[in-house]
C-alpha positions in Angstrom: -231.1 -30.8 25.4 -229.0 -28.0 24.4 -225.5 -27.7 23.9 -223.1 -27.0 27.1 -219.6 -25.6 26.6 -217.6 -27.5 29.8 -214.0 -25.6 30.4 -211.5 -27.8 32.5 -207.9 -27.0 33.8 -205.6 -30.6 33.6 -202.1 -31.0 34.7 -199.7 -33.6 34.1 -197.1 -35.0 36.2 -194.2 -37.5 35.4 -195.5 -40.9 34.5 -193.2 -44.1 33.2 -194.0 -43.2 29.4 -194.0 -39.3 29.6 -196.4 -36.8 30.8 -199.6 -38.2 32.1 -202.9 -36.8 33.2 -203.6 -35.4 36.9 -206.9 -34.4 38.4 -208.7 -32.3 36.3 -210.9 -29.4 37.4 -213.8 -27.6 35.9 -213.7 -24.0 35.8 -216.6 -21.4 35.1 -215.2 -19.6 31.8 -212.0 -19.9 29.4 -210.5 -17.6 31.3 -210.2 -18.8 34.7 -209.3 -22.4 33.4 -206.5 -20.6 31.8 -205.1 -19.3 35.3 -206.1 -22.1 36.9 -204.1 -24.4 34.2 -201.2 -21.7 34.9 -200.9 -22.0 38.3 -201.2 -26.1 38.1 -198.3 -26.0 36.1 -196.3 -24.2 38.2 -197.3 -26.4 40.7 -194.4 -29.0 43.0 -194.9 -32.4 41.4 -196.4 -31.1 37.9 -194.6 -30.5 34.9 -196.9 -28.9 32.9 -201.0 -28.0 32.2 -203.7 -27.5 29.7 -207.2 -25.7 29.3 -209.4 -26.7 27.2 -213.0 -26.7 26.4 -215.6 -29.1 25.2 -218.6 -28.4 23.9 -221.8 -31.1 23.3 -225.0 -32.5 24.8 -225.3 -33.8 28.4 -227.9 -36.0 27.7 -227.1 -38.0 24.5 -223.1 -37.7 25.4 -221.8 -36.3 22.2 -219.2 -34.0 22.9 -217.1 -32.7 20.0 -213.5 -32.6 20.1 -211.9 -30.8 22.9 -210.8 -27.2 21.8 -207.1 -26.3 23.4 -207.1 -22.6 24.7 -203.3 -22.7 26.2 -200.9 -25.3 27.3 -197.6 -24.7 30.0 -194.9 -26.6 30.4 -194.7 -30.1 29.5 -197.8 -31.8 28.4 -198.1 -34.6 25.6 -198.0 -33.6 21.8 -201.3 -35.8 21.4 -204.2 -33.8 23.0 -206.7 -36.1 21.0 -207.8 -37.9 24.0 -208.8 -34.9 25.8 
Protein backbone atom coordinates (compact mmCIF):
# COMPACT_ATOMS: atom_id res chain seq x y z
CA UNK A 1 0.00 0.00 0.00
CA UNK A 2 1.20 3.52 -0.75
CA UNK A 3 2.11 5.98 1.97
CA UNK A 4 -0.63 8.32 3.15
CA UNK A 5 -0.25 11.70 4.83
CA UNK A 6 -2.66 12.63 7.61
CA UNK A 7 -3.13 16.24 8.73
CA UNK A 8 -4.21 16.76 12.31
CA UNK A 9 -5.14 19.62 14.65
CA UNK A 10 -4.59 18.77 18.32
CA UNK A 11 -5.73 21.07 21.14
CA UNK A 12 -4.25 21.17 24.64
CA UNK A 13 -5.88 21.94 27.96
CA UNK A 14 -4.47 22.41 31.44
CA UNK A 15 -3.52 19.18 33.17
CA UNK A 16 -2.00 18.40 36.55
CA UNK A 17 1.49 18.28 35.03
CA UNK A 18 1.09 21.05 32.44
CA UNK A 19 -0.48 21.02 28.97
CA UNK A 20 -2.33 17.82 28.16
CA UNK A 21 -3.80 16.78 24.81
CA UNK A 22 -7.52 16.89 24.13
CA UNK A 23 -9.44 15.34 21.21
CA UNK A 24 -7.59 15.57 17.89
CA UNK A 25 -9.33 16.40 14.61
CA UNK A 26 -8.19 15.01 11.26
CA UNK A 27 -8.17 17.64 8.49
CA UNK A 28 -8.11 17.47 4.69
CA UNK A 29 -4.95 19.53 4.16
CA UNK A 30 -2.06 21.24 5.90
CA UNK A 31 -3.74 24.64 5.64
CA UNK A 32 -7.00 23.25 7.06
CA UNK A 33 -5.10 21.75 10.00
CA UNK A 34 -3.38 25.07 10.69
CA UNK A 35 -6.67 26.99 10.60
CA UNK A 36 -8.36 24.41 12.83
CA UNK A 37 -5.50 24.49 15.34
CA UNK A 38 -5.66 28.29 15.48
CA UNK A 39 -9.41 28.12 16.19
CA UNK A 40 -8.90 25.43 18.82
CA UNK A 41 -6.24 27.49 20.61
CA UNK A 42 -8.77 30.33 20.98
CA UNK A 43 -11.56 28.06 22.24
CA UNK A 44 -12.52 28.24 25.90
CA UNK A 45 -10.94 25.43 27.88
CA UNK A 46 -7.94 25.17 25.56
CA UNK A 47 -4.58 26.79 26.25
CA UNK A 48 -3.02 26.01 22.88
CA UNK A 49 -3.04 23.75 19.84
CA UNK A 50 -0.71 22.28 17.28
CA UNK A 51 -1.16 21.38 13.61
CA UNK A 52 0.93 18.46 12.42
CA UNK A 53 1.21 15.84 9.71
CA UNK A 54 2.21 12.18 9.75
CA UNK A 55 3.10 10.08 6.73
CA UNK A 56 3.15 6.33 6.59
CA UNK A 57 1.53 3.07 5.63
CA UNK A 58 -1.80 2.47 7.40
CA UNK A 59 -1.69 -1.20 6.39
CA UNK A 60 1.54 -1.92 8.22
CA UNK A 61 1.08 0.74 10.90
CA UNK A 62 4.53 2.17 10.18
CA UNK A 63 4.64 5.97 10.24
CA UNK A 64 7.40 8.55 10.14
CA UNK A 65 7.73 11.02 12.99
CA UNK A 66 5.13 13.77 13.10
CA UNK A 67 6.02 17.05 11.40
CA UNK A 68 4.79 20.12 13.29
CA UNK A 69 3.26 22.57 10.85
CA UNK A 70 2.47 25.35 13.33
CA UNK A 71 1.62 25.74 17.00
CA UNK A 72 -0.48 28.30 18.86
CA UNK A 73 -0.57 29.24 22.53
CA UNK A 74 0.81 26.91 25.19
CA UNK A 75 1.85 23.45 23.99
CA UNK A 76 4.34 20.96 25.45
CA UNK A 77 8.01 21.53 24.64
CA UNK A 78 8.41 17.88 23.67
CA UNK A 79 5.97 16.87 20.93
CA UNK A 80 7.81 13.67 20.05
CA UNK A 81 4.85 11.56 21.21
CA UNK A 82 2.56 12.88 18.44
